[in-house]
VOGU-3710 file (C-alpha; in Angstrom, 3 decimals, decimal comma):
1> mahidagktt> 1,668/0,181/7,442  -0,368/-0,858/10,500  -3,465/-2,374/12,029  -6,840/-0,617/11,579  -7,029/2,664/13,524  -3,394/2,874/14,591  -3,204/6,315/12,967  -1,535/5,828/9,555  -3,625/8,427/7,712  -3,338/11,012/10,507
11> tterilyysg> 0,447/10,547/10,640  0,584/10,942/6,840  -1,517/14,106/7,089  0,893/15,631/9,654  3,930/14,667/7,562  2,450/16,462/4,538  1,707/19,525/6,629  5,173/19,862/8,173  6,888/19,236/4,856  4,977/22,224/3,476
21> ytrslgdvdd> 2,954/20,155/1,049  -0,412/21,135/2,576  -1,432/24,388/4,210  -3,978/23,042/6,684  -4,165/20,038/8,964  -6,726/17,494/7,762  -8,549/15,141/10,094  -9,939/11,649/9,420  -13,028/12,387/11,541  -13,787/15,523/9,516
31> gdtvtdfmaq> -13,236/13,655/6,244  -10,806/16,194/4,785  -7,508/14,292/4,652  -5,357/14,285/1,519  -4,828/10,543/1,068  -8,365/9,345/1,900  -10,109/10,988/-1,031  -12,697/8,349/-2,035  -16,253/9,083/-0,910  -16,450/5,695/0,827
41> erergitiqs> -13,225/6,417/2,751  -14,476/9,780/3,960  -17,810/8,381/5,081  -16,373/5,400/6,944  -13,175/7,011/8,237  -11,072/4,103/6,939  -8,488/3,790/4,181  -9,542/1,545/1,290  -7,103/2,357/-1,505  -3,468/3,078/-0,929
51> aavtfdwkgy> -2,614/6,622/-2,052  0,805/7,880/-3,131  2,172/11,346/-2,362  5,542/12,853/-3,260  7,087/15,580/-1,060  10,450/16,988/0,006  11,980/17,135/3,485  15,298/18,875/4,216  16,686/18,304/0,730  15,419/14,724/0,367
61> rinlidtpgh> 12,696/13,623/-2,064  10,315/11,193/-0,335  7,618/9,051/-1,988  5,074/8,115/0,643  2,260/5,588/0,310  -0,526/5,455/2,905  -1,890/1,885/3,020  -5,158/0,440/4,380  -5,165/-1,543/7,631  -8,301/-3,604/7,088
71> vdftleverc> -7,731/-7,300/6,372  -10,084/-7,149/3,339  -7,556/-4,911/1,576  -4,424/-6,977/2,220  -3,562/-6,915/-1,482  -3,236/-3,101/-1,404  -0,540/-3,396/1,273  1,146/-6,293/-0,525  1,525/-4,500/-3,845  2,810/-1,301/-2,220
81> lrvldgavav> 5,403/-3,073/-0,076  6,533/-4,832/-3,243  7,836/-1,531/-4,688  8,948/0,417/-1,600  12,434/0,690/-0,109  11,497/1,187/3,540  8,414/1,214/5,753  7,145/2,913/8,889  5,111/0,555/11,081  2,640/2,568/13,158
91> fdasagveaq> 1,429/1,177/16,498  -1,300/2,254/18,882  0,726/2,708/22,090  -2,164/1,460/24,233  -2,658/-1,734/22,193  0,858/-2,671/21,034  0,996/-5,339/18,329  -2,485/-6,200/16,987  -3,719/-8,887/14,581  -3,261/-6,981/11,337
101> tltvwrqadk> 0,122/-5,620/12,491  1,372/-9,215/12,429  0,105/-9,656/8,870  1,739/-6,498/7,476  4,944/-7,291/9,353  5,082/-10,728/7,709  4,475/-9,109/4,318  7,392/-6,712/4,925  9,591/-9,659/5,973  8,706/-11,433/2,750
111> hkipricfln> 9,859/-8,449/0,652  12,877/-7,862/2,964  11,975/-4,268/3,771  13,873/-2,293/6,452  11,457/-0,574/8,819  11,056/1,945/11,652  8,451/1,619/14,419  6,426/4,660/15,439  4,456/4,310/18,679  1,539/6,640/18,012
121> kmdkigasfn> -1,256/7,767/20,373  1,094/8,347/23,338  -1,535/10,835/24,587  -4,296/8,196/24,724  -5,570/6,971/28,089  -3,890/3,622/28,769  -0,886/4,364/26,522  2,216/2,535/27,741  5,578/2,889/26,034  7,113/-0,117/27,789
131> yavesirekl> 4,157/-2,404/27,084  4,221/-1,533/23,358  7,993/-2,108/23,110  7,638/-5,434/24,928  4,913/-6,584/22,522  7,152/-5,721/19,540  9,883/-7,843/21,096  7,618/-10,805/21,910  5,040/-10,956/19,135  7,085/-9,698/16,176
141> kakplllqlp> 10,320/-11,383/17,340  12,143/-8,128/16,464  14,898/-6,292/18,354  13,644/-2,789/19,219  16,279/-0,003/19,444  14,852/2,745/21,653  15,927/6,023/20,026  13,403/8,058/22,019  11,719/8,017/25,418  8,389/9,757/26,073
151> igeaktfkgv> 8,168/12,643/28,549  4,975/11,714/30,377  2,326/9,254/29,165  -1,415/9,563/28,406  -2,654/12,963/29,646  0,784/14,119/30,820  2,516/13,428/27,466  4,236/16,622/26,344  7,337/15,668/24,395  10,096/13,142/23,758
161> vdvvckekli> 13,732/12,656/24,699  16,232/12,044/21,917  18,346/9,224/23,398  21,105/9,444/20,775  21,822/13,175/21,301  20,628/13,367/24,940  18,228/16,239/24,179  14,629/16,840/25,098  12,073/17,990/22,537  9,135/19,880/24,039
171> wspksddgkd> 6,140/21,035/21,943  4,802/24,334/23,215  1,190/24,080/24,419  0,406/27,473/22,812  1,118/26,335/19,267  -1,977/24,631/17,804  -0,298/23,075/14,764  2,793/21,637/16,482  5,244/23,403/14,147  7,109/25,024/17,024
181> ferkpllems> 9,051/22,868/19,418  12,222/23,392/21,438  15,301/21,183/21,498  17,171/21,516/24,786  20,148/19,519/26,012  19,419/17,564/29,203  21,240/19,105/32,176  22,070/17,711/35,615  20,599/20,844/37,209  17,166/21,005/35,591
191> dpkllkette> 16,310/17,322/34,898  18,457/15,031/37,054  16,022/12,076/36,932  15,415/12,303/33,192  19,150/12,635/32,487  19,881/9,485/34,495  17,173/7,500/32,610  18,404/8,762/29,245  22,063/7,921/30,003  21,065/4,392/30,975
201> arnalieqva> 18,939/4,049/27,823  21,794/5,385/25,658  24,325/2,961/27,170  21,905/0,068/26,637  21,377/1,217/23,021  25,151/1,386/22,384  25,604/-2,140/23,766  22,697/-3,442/21,670  24,067/-1,934/18,448  27,601/-3,125/19,253
211> dlddefadlv> 26,264/-6,700/19,573  24,766/-6,488/16,097  27,454/-4,523/14,238  31,123/-5,564/14,378  32,538/-2,335/12,948  30,787/-0,332/15,669  31,816/-2,843/18,348  35,530/-2,310/17,475  35,063/1,450/17,771  33,298/1,220/21,145
221> lgefsenfdl> 35,779/-1,232/22,628  38,721/0,797/21,291  38,348/4,512/21,962  35,274/4,775/24,140  35,372/1,714/26,379  35,764/3,809/29,574  33,097/6,403/28,898  30,205/5,896/26,494  29,179/9,546/26,941  32,083/10,674/24,763
231> lpaeklqtai> 30,877/8,597/21,788  29,737/11,095/19,123  26,074/10,917/18,032  27,044/10,712/14,311  28,972/7,451/14,832  26,030/5,919/16,687  23,569/7,071/13,990  25,689/5,550/11,200  25,796/2,234/13,062  22,019/2,300/13,716
241> rrvtldqtav> 21,493/2,914/9,993  23,633/-0,116/9,072  21,750/-2,343/11,526  18,371/-1,109/10,233  19,336/-1,738/6,606  20,487/-5,259/7,521  17,076/-5,738/9,194  18,657/-7,143/12,336  16,882/-4,533/14,515  14,215/-1,820/14,279
251> pvlcgsalkn> 14,515/1,769/15,571  11,564/2,768/17,798  10,215/6,324/18,034  7,136/7,678/19,754  4,684/10,548/19,565  1,083/11,527/18,977  0,139/12,413/15,417  -3,305/13,710/16,355  -1,801/16,091/18,934  0,972/17,049/16,452
261> kgvqplldai> 3,843/15,814/18,614  6,811/13,751/17,457  6,211/13,847/13,701  9,228/15,989/12,661  11,737/13,689/14,447  10,027/10,758/12,660  10,696/12,462/9,303  14,330/13,010/10,287  14,592/9,331/11,223  13,116/8,284/7,852
271> tmylpspeer> 15,808/10,222/5,968  18,502/9,087/8,394  17,830/5,366/8,850  15,745/4,114/5,919  17,507/3,268/2,620  17,576/5,448/-0,461  16,749/3,630/-3,739  20,480/3,364/-4,521  21,095/1,328/-1,389  18,586/-1,399/-2,180
281> nyeflqwykg> 20,364/-4,106/-4,129  18,200/-5,583/-6,874  19,811/-8,476/-8,708  18,083/-7,867/-12,045  19,357/-4,277/-12,466  22,829/-5,338/-13,580  21,375/-6,810/-16,794  19,703/-3,574/-17,871  22,848/-1,380/-17,729  20,897/1,806/-17,045
291> dlcalafkvl> 18,114/1,089/-19,563  14,546/1,655/-18,452  13,123/-1,012/-16,153  9,935/-0,400/-14,160  7,211/-2,389/-12,423  3,519/-1,517/-12,818  2,096/-2,115/-9,355  -1,344/-0,557/-9,504  -3,977/0,549/-12,006  -6,674/3,166/-11,362
301> hdrqrgplvf> -9,544/4,039/-13,679  -10,066/7,726/-14,237  -13,247/8,923/-15,951  -11,466/11,417/-18,226  -8,005/9,937/-18,644  -8,759/6,229/-18,811  -6,488/3,798/-16,956  -3,755/5,413/-14,837  -0,845/3,049/-14,197  1,356/3,487/-11,111
311> mriysgmikp> 4,963/2,465/-11,748  8,046/2,113/-9,659  11,094/2,990/-11,791  14,068/0,771/-10,943  16,497/2,015/-13,568  16,598/4,395/-16,522  14,219/7,254/-17,115  10,612/7,793/-18,201  9,369/10,616/-20,475  5,980/11,380/-22,005
321> qlavhningn> 5,387/10,192/-25,610  7,761/7,305/-24,933  7,034/3,895/-26,478  7,602/1,161/-23,899  7,546/-2,631/-24,071  5,527/-4,756/-21,645  7,394/-8,066/-21,154  4,463/-9,901/-19,510  1,924/-8,939/-22,168  4,559/-8,989/-24,936
331> ctericrlll> 3,172/-5,765/-26,421  4,421/-2,245/-27,075  2,471/0,773/-25,806  2,942/4,534/-25,732  2,921/6,700/-22,599  0,908/9,835/-23,489  1,482/11,769/-20,277  3,595/11,448/-17,194  2,324/12,629/-13,805  3,720/12,861/-10,308
341> pfadqhieip> 1,192/11,353/-7,866  -0,289/13,619/-5,197  -3,203/11,519/-3,877  -6,053/12,550/-6,231  -4,313/15,670/-7,622  -1,583/14,989/-10,158  1,110/17,237/-11,580  2,441/16,841/-15,126  6,215/16,512/-15,350  8,658/16,284/-18,279
351> sltagnialt> 10,637/13,265/-17,016  11,251/11,054/-14,013  14,346/9,115/-12,985  15,049/5,831/-11,204  13,860/5,363/-7,624  10,659/7,347/-8,145  7,028/6,420/-8,351  5,364/7,661/-11,535  1,806/7,798/-12,767  1,409/7,158/-16,512
361> vglkhtstgd> -1,547/7,813/-18,794  -2,142/5,926/-22,037  -1,143/2,344/-21,219  -4,201/0,338/-22,267  -3,030/-3,248/-21,734  -0,758/-3,025/-18,695  -1,990/-4,563/-15,460  -0,716/-5,071/-11,899  2,611/-6,900/-11,717  3,794/-6,220/-15,296
371> tivsskssal> 7,427/-5,411/-16,050  7,966/-2,419/-18,351  11,191/-1,900/-20,339  12,176/0,600/-23,031  11,894/-1,760/-26,002  11,806/-5,381/-27,052  15,432/-5,201/-28,166  16,516/-3,897/-24,751  14,779/-6,896/-23,147  16,567/-9,247/-25,560
381> aaarrvereg> 19,929/-7,549/-24,937  19,382/-7,977/-21,194  18,501/-11,637/-21,774  21,767/-12,136/-23,696  23,768/-10,514/-20,877  22,104/-12,840/-18,397  23,093/-15,801/-20,555  26,685/-14,648/-20,918  27,397/-13,591/-17,350  24,852/-15,316/-15,191
391> gkkhsqnsea> 24,191/-18,363/-17,338  26,376/-20,645/-15,291  24,746/-19,678/-12,038  21,129/-19,766/-13,139  21,013/-22,354/-15,864  17,945/-23,947/-14,293  15,390/-21,138/-14,826  14,486/-19,552/-18,143  15,789/-16,107/-19,165  12,362/-14,566/-19,359
401> erlllagvei> 11,737/-15,347/-15,702  14,937/-13,655/-14,627  14,134/-10,512/-16,594  10,667/-10,224/-15,120  10,455/-8,451/-11,815  8,556/-10,659/-9,416  4,942/-9,556/-9,642  2,468/-9,465/-6,796  1,017/-12,580/-5,185  -2,757/-12,327/-5,235
411> pepvffctie> -4,533/-13,955/-2,281  -7,354/-16,431/-2,951  -10,883/-15,027/-2,488  -12,806/-16,121/0,607  -16,181/-14,432/0,189  -18,671/-15,162/-2,589  -21,989/-13,614/-3,603  -24,027/-13,046/-6,757  -24,550/-9,699/-8,482  -27,432/-8,827/-10,782
421> ppsvakqpdl> -28,049/-5,700/-12,892  -31,423/-3,886/-12,542  -32,421/-5,124/-16,013  -31,012/-7,329/-18,763  -30,310/-4,238/-20,889  -27,822/-3,043/-18,249  -25,825/-6,298/-18,245  -23,158/-5,021/-20,728  -22,668/-1,888/-18,551  -22,252/-4,057/-15,460
431> dhalkclqre> -19,752/-6,294/-17,281  -17,742/-3,202/-18,277  -17,773/-1,822/-14,710  -16,659/-5,174/-13,277  -13,923/-5,475/-15,889  -12,532/-2,032/-14,909  -12,772/-2,806/-11,188  -11,049/-6,173/-11,632  -8,155/-4,562/-13,439  -7,882/-2,019/-10,641
441> dpslkvkldp> -8,189/-4,600/-7,868  -6,836/-8,057/-8,778  -8,117/-9,541/-5,501  -11,664/-9,153/-6,885  -12,586/-12,060/-9,153  -15,720/-12,271/-11,279  -16,910/-15,532/-12,745  -19,991/-16,880/-14,454  -21,489/-19,905/-12,730  -22,185/-22,372/-15,583
451> dsgqtvlcgm> -24,767/-24,276/-13,505  -26,944/-21,381/-12,369  -25,982/-18,784/-15,008  -25,319/-16,148/-12,322  -22,486/-13,636/-12,183  -20,534/-14,435/-9,011  -18,317/-11,902/-7,201  -15,439/-13,414/-5,235  -13,659/-11,090/-2,838  -11,614/-10,806/0,341
461> gelhieiihd> -14,536/-10,264/2,720  -17,928/-8,657/3,248  -16,539/-5,129/3,516  -14,596/-5,592/0,265  -17,727/-6,657/-1,658  -19,803/-3,897/-0,030  -17,300/-1,254/-1,181  -17,281/-2,710/-4,727  -21,100/-2,604/-4,763  -21,027/1,007/-3,581
471> rikreyglet> -18,450/1,996/-6,195  -20,491/0,446/-9,043  -23,401/2,597/-7,918  -21,433/5,855/-7,567  -18,832/5,654/-10,293  -20,803/3,777/-12,946  -24,354/4,824/-11,995  -25,672/1,236/-11,803  -28,072/0,080/-9,100  -27,122/-3,583/-8,664
481> ylgplqvayr> -28,469/-6,311/-6,401  -26,212/-8,530/-4,338  -27,697/-11,908/-3,528  -26,654/-14,992/-1,609  -24,789/-17,583/-3,608  -26,950/-20,298/-5,163  -25,340/-23,605/-4,284  -25,063/-25,863/-7,327  -26,338/-29,225/-6,092  -26,197/-32,432/-8,155
491> etilnsvrat> -28,356/-35,573/-8,020  -27,797/-39,299/-8,461  -29,607/-42,626/-7,989  -28,831/-45,441/-5,544  -30,406/-48,519/-7,162  -31,009/-50,068/-10,556  -34,408/-49,410/-12,257  -35,938/-50,591/-15,525  -38,572/-48,695/-17,516  -40,379/-48,963/-20,867
501> dtldrtlgdr> -42,186/-46,277/-22,805  -44,024/-46,034/-26,127  -44,595/-42,898/-28,130  -47,244/-43,015/-30,879  -48,062/-39,817/-32,755  -49,492/-39,032/-36,171  -48,395/-35,699/-37,597  -49,946/-34,855/-40,950  -49,820/-38,059/-42,968  -46,858/-39,611/-41,099
511> rhlvtvdlea> -47,074/-41,962/-38,175  -44,217/-41,782/-35,621  -43,976/-44,851/-33,386  -41,129/-45,691/-30,981  -40,930/-48,219/-28,132  -38,005/-48,042/-25,704  -36,917/-50,420/-22,960  -33,944/-49,264/-20,849  -32,275/-49,615/-17,458  -30,737/-46,890/-15,264
521> kpaetssllp> -28,235/-47,885/-12,575  -25,533/-46,165/-10,467  -22,260/-45,866/-12,427  -19,204/-47,694/-11,097  -16,846/-44,744/-11,605  -17,770/-41,125/-10,886  -18,636/-39,214/-14,065  -20,541/-36,019/-14,809  -22,060/-37,316/-18,049  -24,222/-40,446/-18,161
531> viefaesvge> -22,429/-43,638/-19,259  -24,352/-45,036/-22,266  -24,318/-48,744/-23,162  -26,288/-50,566/-25,866  -27,373/-54,208/-25,446  -25,947/-56,492/-28,123  -29,326/-57,122/-29,773  -29,818/-53,353/-30,239  -26,329/-52,063/-30,976  -25,633/-53,884/-34,255
541> dlsqasreav> -28,447/-52,779/-36,541  -28,878/-49,193/-35,187  -28,178/-46,496/-37,781  -25,791/-43,645/-36,907  -28,628/-41,093/-36,929  -30,779/-43,152/-34,545  -27,799/-43,760/-32,241  -27,158/-39,978/-32,031  -30,878/-39,367/-31,381  -30,803/-41,837/-28,464
551> engihsacvq> -27,678/-40,196/-26,982  -29,229/-36,717/-27,297  -32,345/-37,945/-25,512  -30,305/-39,425/-22,658  -28,164/-36,297/-22,242  -31,138/-33,917/-22,252  -32,966/-36,055/-19,646  -29,968/-35,939/-17,295  -29,730/-32,126/-17,293  -32,607/-31,851/-14,808
561> gpllgspvqd> -33,045/-34,361/-12,014  -36,387/-35,312/-10,405  -35,670/-33,845/-6,944  -34,289/-30,307/-7,354  -33,996/-30,017/-11,126  -30,192/-30,179/-10,724  -27,910/-32,085/-13,139  -27,831/-35,871/-12,643  -24,398/-37,480/-12,411  -22,863/-40,917/-11,803
571> vaitlhslvi> -25,542/-42,881/-13,734  -25,155/-45,610/-16,352  -27,931/-46,162/-18,909  -28,300/-49,486/-20,751  -30,633/-49,613/-23,773  -32,224/-53,104/-23,936  -34,569/-52,726/-26,896  -35,587/-50,028/-29,346  -38,367/-50,548/-31,902  -38,734/-47,802/-34,495
581> hpgtstamis> -41,592/-47,632/-37,036  -40,284/-46,718/-40,536  -40,463/-42,974/-41,236  -40,224/-41,929/-37,554  -38,224/-38,704/-37,134  -35,086/-38,554/-34,930  -36,663/-35,839/-32,743  -39,387/-38,303/-31,747  -36,787/-40,960/-30,857  -34,975/-38,441/-28,595
591> acvsrciqka> -38,251/-37,380/-26,960  -39,284/-40,961/-26,215  -35,870/-41,945/-24,765  -35,843/-38,784/-22,657  -39,341/-39,446/-21,259  -38,436/-43,038/-20,471  -35,317/-42,025/-18,513  -37,259/-39,487/-16,482  -39,746/-42,236/-15,625  -36,870/-44,477/-14,492
601> lkkadkqile> -35,202/-41,759/-12,418  -38,491/-40,995/-10,631  -38,898/-44,660/-9,679  -35,333/-45,003/-8,311  -34,077/-44,132/-4,804  -32,696/-40,639/-5,270  -29,812/-38,898/-3,566  -28,695/-35,223/-3,535  -24,959/-34,484/-3,814  -23,595/-31,224/-2,447
611> plmnlevtvt> -20,327/-29,405/-3,229  -17,689/-29,912/-0,539  -14,964/-27,311/0,034  -11,398/-27,925/1,145  -10,896/-25,549/4,073  -7,640/-24,512/5,728  -7,847/-22,184/8,756  -4,715/-20,649/10,310  -5,438/-19,594/13,891  -3,478/-18,890/17,093
621> rdylspvlad> -3,633/-21,459/19,916  -5,878/-19,284/22,109  -8,720/-19,283/19,599  -8,490/-22,891/18,403  -11,421/-24,304/20,406  -14,093/-21,705/19,363  -13,040/-22,205/15,713  -13,378/-26,000/15,981  -16,746/-25,677/17,751  -18,013/-23,378/14,992
631> laqrrgniqe> -16,844/-25,778/12,251  -18,656/-28,668/13,981  -21,906/-26,647/13,796  -21,313/-26,145/10,071  -21,185/-29,920/9,431  -17,425/-29,595/9,009  -15,189/-32,643/8,915  -11,716/-32,002/10,400  -8,914/-34,010/8,768  -5,902/-32,839/10,781
641> iqtrqdnkvv> -4,525/-29,993/12,870  -0,914/-29,019/12,098  1,399/-26,655/13,972  3,095/-23,859/12,047  5,401/-21,691/14,204  3,066/-20,258/16,882  -0,107/-21,040/14,934  -2,387/-24,029/14,460  -3,544/-24,946/10,957  -6,902/-26,729/10,809
651> igfvplaeim> -7,429/-28,731/7,616  -10,800/-30,221/6,749  -13,908/-30,259/4,556  -17,025/-28,102/4,858  -20,156/-28,066/2,640  -20,347/-24,917/0,479  -23,898/-24,236/1,711  -22,569/-23,754/5,266  -19,718/-21,406/4,402  -21,823/-18,329/3,567
661> gystvlrtlt> -20,582/-15,345/5,568  -17,878/-17,474/7,204  -15,180/-14,774/6,844  -17,115/-12,396/9,111  -17,888/-15,067/11,712  -14,285/-16,278/11,799  -12,929/-12,754/12,318  -15,449/-12,142/15,097  -14,495/-15,388/16,868  -10,743/-14,744/16,676
671> sgsatfalel> -10,582/-10,918/17,030  -9,438/-10,711/13,423  -6,331/-12,855/13,854  -7,295/-15,948/11,829  -7,084/-16,410/8,065  -8,560/-19,127/5,861  -8,409/-20,502/2,324  -11,119/-22,348/0,391  -11,274/-24,412/-2,775  -13,767/-26,836/-4,287
681> snyqamnpqd> -12,884/-30,429/-3,442  -15,646/-32,705/-4,795  -19,338/-33,582/-4,552  -20,524/-35,689/-1,642  -23,842/-37,325/-0,738  -25,949/-35,447/1,828  -27,266/-37,380/4,819  -31,030/-38,124/4,739  -31,888/-35,605/7,478  -30,111/-32,666/5,780
691> qstllgrrrg> -31,575/-33,747/2,445  -35,171/-33,689/3,708  -34,574/-30,261/5,327  -33,249/-28,909/2,019  -36,186/-30,334/0,017  -38,640/-28,922/2,563  -37,024/-25,483/2,197  -37,158/-25,672/-1,618  -40,866/-26,553/-1,537  -41,474/-23,674/0,861
701> ls> -42,484/-25,957/3,714  -39,871/-25,015/6,321
//
């Protein structure tokens, strides 16, 4: 996990090569890496979807997931961290902690995931080991344990020193793939300066670990208090592992993935310091007693196989042709085939045990965040165990909640635009494509705007929507059009107006004659539908059919206002007199009432109402003033500014019309460090100047 361009995919590529999984070194710039297999990823050189790969290293089975760094794909990182046991945070050694690093770090904190830091790009001009370590200490508030020191920086970088074992690892310049490197003990004769630095670093490391781990502190103070050099490396490694698993400190390693240096020691550190599935303690497992329990954390749509569901198995075992029960959907489904994920190539396997990540084919109704168990009865048995053993402790929440694994929190969308198919005939195809994409990516929401009848896409940012648009074109063969969002305005009146109207028609041999006298005035309480009142003289002798005809006429007249043709709200209509000639049809009554109301609305002083959004922006102190200045330009109204840890939270209202493309502008202003949330608050009157500008634009005058 890391910020954009810190080198996650390149590091993954090297790991797969050294573990023997691939035979050639892929490169992001050449577009031939294993985990970035989507066409859009290869063209742009960024990761969009997280990809899972399973490989072995020195007798350990490792499931690796390469995640995206771009803020538009935060959900991808969130749902992967939800099911992993440990994480490697990759840093660009010349930049240290960047905006998105903070976000992924917070996500890992939320899921309590032990992690290792890898300072990548040590060969880059401007790379500084000390600066990067300092930024981890300051910005992430973490305690870095330096397990390695670089030998040289930027152009002179040629290897690393293993602080724990006091050895130097040098990659030979002749080897192009970095497979060959030498481990040599540091000697007083050959490297006196380096040995002195390493001894100091090792002593500092021992003191740091002793502060955090009591068991290790007793050992150090007992046998090795005089001379730390005699302390065996194994004892120190065990203590570092304990501290890492407790998440009180993070081991720091360094290297350059692109130049193939430092990746093998990183793999060793992963097996040595990160937890195995057995060491993560999940409270819910005790209720299942070894029965199957898995969490579906991702769904992919495959042209041939249908939906592929990624699962993390927490207990029990999965086999093909197995019927499983989905607790969230309360349905039973059958797994047709079981695959081991290798990016976009999958291998069929006969069974898979707890701790692994599996790919299943055949689950039609399972979606992200669902809990899968072996059968309904096993879920009920687990519920009974919870009641018996844990009932006293957890009496406040229901059993079902305790059996469900916590799903994935889906962030609220911040970017909105409309999508149209090339023709009406293609609408069902577009609906199908959007349905598949939504199931695959829960952070994409699709809704139908009831006011304008448009299909609206809501996503995490411009890039997110652009990728979705591109995928619809490539994977589903549909040329679609993305348009700006139509803002649904409303209208109202400001004063009371009276109008009369007569309708006299002869159709065939029947004469239809209606005379209406009514008054329209602003309603006292806000309401979407018109408030209808009948004067006493009218109300008593009106038949039910005529009364309904009058109401229909009023409602149909208020659907389109006189200014923009938008719905009219907050009006009260009083009917003062209604004269109906015998034999007049109800349709004619409705038509006359409707025409009379439109006459009244035209005479009144009219006002446009616009939708107002509740906006909450979280931003660091340094960028607060440009954000406030930008909101002022967008007719924003700031309610309050709160302080949350090191950040400022700006709370206020902004008109929906001014928020188009705001996500991009906000990221530009704050170098990608700010986040924001939006929701509809209410409708508010526009000021006369903005209203005349809007009307001028609608009439094509400005």
